[in-house]
MIKEVO-277260 format. One record per atom (N, C-alpha, C): x, y, z. Coordinates in pm, whole numbers, padded with zeros to 5 digits, always signed. Layout:
residues N
XYZ...
This chain:
residues 69
+10907+17763+07689+10794+17690+07760+10662+17785+07744+10553+17738+07687+10439+17811+07678+10366+17837+07820+10282+17940+07833+10230+17978+07954+10152+17844+08013+10069+17784+07935+09999+17671+07979+10091+17556+08039+10200+17540+07962+10289+17437+08010+10358+17474+08136+10397+17615+08159+10451+17654+08281+10350+17648+08394+10231+17676+08372+10122+17662+08461+10100+17513+08501+10101+17432+08411+10082+17284+08449+10213+17242+08535+10328+17283+08499+10444+17250+08570+10443+17298+08713+10397+17415+08728+10387+17472+08870+10280+17405+08942+10164+17366+08886+10056+17294+08960+10111+17156+08995+10186+17097+08902+10240+16957+08932+10323+16974+09053+10414+17067+09066+10512+17074+09165+10443+17097+09306+10333+17184+09289+10255+17199+09421+10180+17065+09468+10121+16999+09366+10051+16870+09394+10150+16772+09459+10268+16765+09396+10362+16668+09449+10406+16706+09580+10436+16838+09616+10461+16874+09759+10357+16849+09863+10228+16849+09806+10114+16815+09896+10116+16665+09917+10131+16583+09817+10144+16448+09832+10248+16404+09928+10371+16465+09917+10484+16425+10015+10445+16472+10157+10394+16585+10164+10357+16633+10301+10257+16547+10374+10161+16487+10290+10065+16396+10351+10112+16247+10363+10232+16230+10349+10289+16094+10354+10274+16005+10237+10261+16054+10121+10268+15980+09991+10142+15878+09984+10021+15930+10021+09907+15831+10024+09878+15789+09888+09828+15673+09862+09789+15623+09726+09638+15674+09710+09601+15694+09572+09468+15708+09534+09403+15839+09561+09497+15933+09596+09451+16074+09617+09504+16180+09521+09549+16133+09407+09603+16226+09314+09522+16328+09269+09394+16288+09234+09284+16395+09189+09272+16506+09301+09249+16453+09420+09232+16551+09544+09358+16652+09553+09477+16592+09539+09609+16682+09539+09616+16777+09421+09574+16724+09305+09585+16800+09174+09473+16920+09197+09362+16896+09228+09259+16997+09254+09300+17102+09367+09357+17058+09467+09407+17143+09578+09520+17238+09517+09599+17163+09446+09720+17249+09389+09673+17347+09287+09565+17322+09208+09517+17424+09117+09459+17546+09200+09389+17517+09310+09347+17627+09390+09455+17711+09450+09551+17643+09511+09679+17709+09562+09731+17796+09451+09760+17736+09339+09825+17812+09227+09751+17934+09193+09615+17904+09175+09530+18033+09133+09531+18147+09246+09535+18097+09367+09538+18205+09482+09686+18285+09469+09787+18189+09449+09923+18250+09453+09943+18348+09336+09890+18297+09215+09906+18387+09095+09817+18510+09094+09702+18488+09154+09627+18609+09163+09668+18715+09255+09729+18659+09366+09779+18749+09474+09930+18779+09451+09988+18729+09352+10135+18740+09318+10224+18707+09432+10173+18598+09506+10254+18548+09615+10372+18464+09575+10492+18507+09609+10613+18432+09574+10648+18333+09680+10661+18205+09648+10685+18090+09738+10818+18045+09727+10877+17981+09829+11012+17915+09836+10973+17784+09782+11083+17687+09755+11062+17558+09710+10988+17471+09814+11005+17511+09952+10933+17428+10037+10782+17467+10067+10734+17558+09991+10596+17601+09986+10576+17720+10079+10670+17753+10163+10650+17866+10258+10675+18000+10179+10598+18110+10221+10626+18229+10160+10749+18284+10210+10826+18356+10138+10960+18414+10161+10940+18510+10271+10828+18600+10267+10800+18698+10355+10760+18640+10506+10676+18544+10500+10649+18479+10620+10757+18409+10682+10849+18348+10606+10970+18284+10660+11069+18385+10719+11071+18503+10655+11166+18599+10703+11109+18654+10838+10975+18676+10843+10921+18727+10968+10948+18626+11089+10937+18490+11057+10962+18388+11163+11098+18394+11200+11195+18405+11102+11328+18408+11151+11364+18532+11237+11298+18646+11194+11328+18763+11279+11268+18758+11418+11144+18686+11433+11086+18673+11564+11168+18579+11647+11222+18468+11590+11312+18376+11650+11432+18431+11697+11478+18533+11619+11607+18597+11670+11587+18684+11794+11467+18740+11794+11443+18841+11910+11432+18782+12044
């Protein structure tokens, strides 16, 4: 898979997650795509690794640790 294809795939996954999170609204695909591009750019620039549910592994681990305390 080329870098552009991989990037597009990742952006598509983010946009889909946003769409699901917002209750699958119709007619907002462009808004979700643009938001997903911004999220992807931020994550790739900051090298933030995300879980499939969109939460960062580090933040998730901290929450689990605080819940256990």
